[in-house]
C-alpha positions in Angstrom: 6.4 -29.4 -23.2 3.9 -30.6 -25.8 4.6 -27.7 -28.1 8.3 -27.1 -27.8 9.3 -30.7 -27.2 11.7 -29.7 -24.5 11.8 -30.2 -20.7 9.6 -27.6 -19.0 12.3 -26.8 -16.5 14.7 -25.6 -19.1 12.1 -23.5 -20.9 10.9 -21.8 -17.7 14.6 -21.2 -16.6 15.3 -19.4 -19.9 12.1 -17.4 -19.8 12.6 -16.5 -16.1 16.1 -15.1 -16.9 14.6 -12.9 -19.6 11.8 -11.7 -17.3 14.4 -10.8 -14.6 16.0 -8.4 -17.2 12.8 -6.5 -16.9 11.8 -7.2 -13.3 15.0 -6.5 -11.4 15.5 -2.9 -12.8 11.8 -2.2 -12.3 12.0 -3.3 -8.7 15.2 -1.3 -8.0 13.9 1.9 -9.6 10.4 1.5 -8.2 11.6 1.0 -4.7 14.2 3.7 -4.7 12.0 6.4 -6.3 8.9 5.2 -4.4 10.5 5.6 -1.0 11.9 9.0 -1.8 8.6 10.3 -3.2 6.7 8.7 -0.3 8.9 10.4 2.3 8.6 13.7 0.5 4.8 13.2 0.4 4.8 12.6 4.2 6.7 15.8 4.8 4.7 17.9 2.4 1.3 16.7 3.8 -1.6 18.6 2.3 0.5 21.3 0.7 0.6 21.6 -3.2 3.5 19.2 -3.5 1.7 16.6 -1.4 -1.5 17.0 -3.4 0.5 16.5 -6.7 2.1 13.4 -5.4 -1.2 12.1 -4.2 -2.7 12.6 -7.6 0.3 11.0 -9.3 0.3 7.8 -7.2 -3.5 7.5 -7.5 -3.4 7.8 -11.3 -0.4 5.5 -11.6 -2.1 2.8 -9.6 -5.2 3.0 -11.7 -3.6 2.7 -15.1 -3.8 -0.9 -16.4 -0.6 -2.5 -17.8 -2.4 -2.9 -21.2 -3.0 0.8 -21.5 0.5 1.7 -20.4 2.1 -0.7 -22.9 -0.1 0.6 -25.8 0.8 4.2 -24.9 4.5 3.3 -24.8 4.2 1.6 -28.2 2.4 4.7 -29.6 5.3 6.9 -28.3 7.9 4.6 -29.9 6.0 4.5 -33.2 5.6 8.3 -33.5 9.1 9.4 -32.2 11.3 6.4 -33.4 13.3 7.0 -30.2 12.8 3.4 -29.0 12.4 0.0 -30.7 8.9 -1.4 -31.0 9.7 -4.7 -29.3 12.0 -7.6 -28.9 15.1 -8.0 -26.7 17.8 -7.0 -29.2 18.2 -6.0 -32.8 19.4 -8.6 -35.2 22.7 -6.8 -36.0 23.7 -6.3 -32.4 24.6 -10.0 -31.9 27.7 -9.6 -34.1 28.6 -6.0 -33.0 30.5 -6.9 -29.8 29.6 -6.9 -26.1 29.3 -3.2 -25.4 27.0 -2.5 -28.5 25.0 -5.5 -27.5 24.5 -4.2 -23.9 23.6 -0.7 -25.2 21.1 -2.2 -27.6 19.6 -4.3 -24.8 19.2 -1.3 -22.6 17.5 0.6 -25.4 15.0 -2.2 -25.8 14.5 -2.3 -22.0 13.6 1.4 -21.5 9.9 1.3 -22.4 8.9 -2.1 -20.8 10.9 -1.3 -17.6 9.2 2.1 -17.4 5.8 0.5 -17.8 6.6 -2.1 -15.2 8.2 0.4 -12.8 5.3 2.8 -12.6 2.8 0.6 -10.6 5.7 -0.6 -8.3 6.7 3.0 -7.7 3.1 4.1 -6.9 2.5 1.2 -4.5 5.8 1.8 -2.6 5.1 5.6 -2.5 1.7 5.0 -0.8 3.2 2.6 1.8 6.1 5.0 2.5 3.7 7.9 2.7 1.6 6.0 5.3 4.7 5.2 7.3 6.1 8.7 7.4 2.8 10.7 7.5 2.8 13.0 10.4 6.4 12.1 11.5 7.6 15.7 11.1 5.3 16.6 14.0 7.0 14.2 16.5 8.9 15.8 19.3 12.2 13.9 18.6 12.1 15.3 15.0 11.6 18.8 16.3 14.6 18.3 18.6 16.7 16.9 15.7 15.8 20.0 13.6 16.6 22.3 16.5 20.2 20.8 16.6 20.8 22.5 13.3 21.1 19.3 11.2 21.3 19.8 7.4 18.2 19.2 5.3 19.6 16.1 3.6 20.8 14.5 6.8 17.5 15.3 8.6 15.4 13.9 5.7 17.5 10.7 5.2 18.1 9.7 8.8 14.8 10.9 10.5 12.2 10.8 7.8 13.2 8.3 5.1 14.9 5.5 7.2 12.1 5.1 9.8 9.6 4.4 7.1 11.7 1.7 5.3 10.6 -1.3 7.4 7.1 -1.6 6.0 8.3 -1.0 2.5 11.1 -3.7 2.7 8.6 -6.2 4.2 6.7 -6.3 0.9 9.8 -6.7 -1.3 9.2 -10.5 -1.6 5.5 -10.4 -2.6 6.3 -7.4 -4.9 8.9 -9.5 -6.7 6.3 -12.2 -7.2 3.9 -9.6 -8.4 6.4 -8.2 -10.9 7.2 -11.7 -12.3 3.5 -12.6 -12.7 2.3 -9.1 -13.7 4.6 -8.7 -16.6 2.5 -11.1 -18.8 0.6 -8.3 -20.6 3.7 -6.2 -21.1 5.8 -9.1 -22.4 3.1 -9.9 -25.0 2.9 -6.3 -26.1 6.7 -5.8 -26.4 7.3 -9.4 -27.7 9.6 -10.0 -24.8 10.3 -13.8 -24.5 9.9 -14.0 -20.8 7.8 -15.9 -18.3 4.6 -14.0 -19.2 5.1 -14.6 -23.0 5.5 -18.4 -22.6 2.6 -18.6 -20.2 0.5 -16.8 -22.9 1.8 -19.2 -25.6 1.1 -22.2 -23.4 -2.5 -21.1 -22.9 -3.2 -20.8 -26.6 -1.2 -23.9 -27.6 -3.0 -26.1 -25.0 0.4 -26.9 -23.6 -0.8 -28.1 -20.2 2.6 -29.2 -18.9 4.3 -25.9 -19.7 1.4 -24.0 -18.3 1.6 -25.9 -15.0 5.3 -25.2 -14.9 4.8 -21.5 -15.5 2.1 -21.2 -12.8 4.3 -23.0 -10.3 
């Protein structure tokens, strides 16, 4: 690296670890909530619940990361419930492991929420497309006539059949989360892959920029 005077591989490895602190929880929460909401949307159809979920996913997909991040910072500044940026407070490093983890989680809440929302909306739309109209199938009517409980019927006959198309996009979605976190990392001063890519651009650090892109 021309700017840091360190091997590009070590810089990218450190930054990627920090990005995964944001990306992994966002993927887990986005996939779990998105599959549940998508399955509910498929069952609800055009009823009021389905229309609300349709509006929610459309708006969530339309919101740019920059706007989400600025809205989150505005919330933190007005309520003082969350820190305005960074990975940890300065005093947490000497407070022990559990206080350090609690402080890290507190710093993660807003960026993870902003990163989760588009993932959740994308998964919800795919799960909805996979489960739409399933409740009209004859085998589902037969399963319902057997007297199965609502939870078992929903999980085994509505949610599970629609998982395959959702799981097939998990790899590309991980790449999208890693690359799409650039704006949020800059807004929240999170020293991850997006932040060092931004720094490499403005410092004309061509070797580091190439490493980040790869």
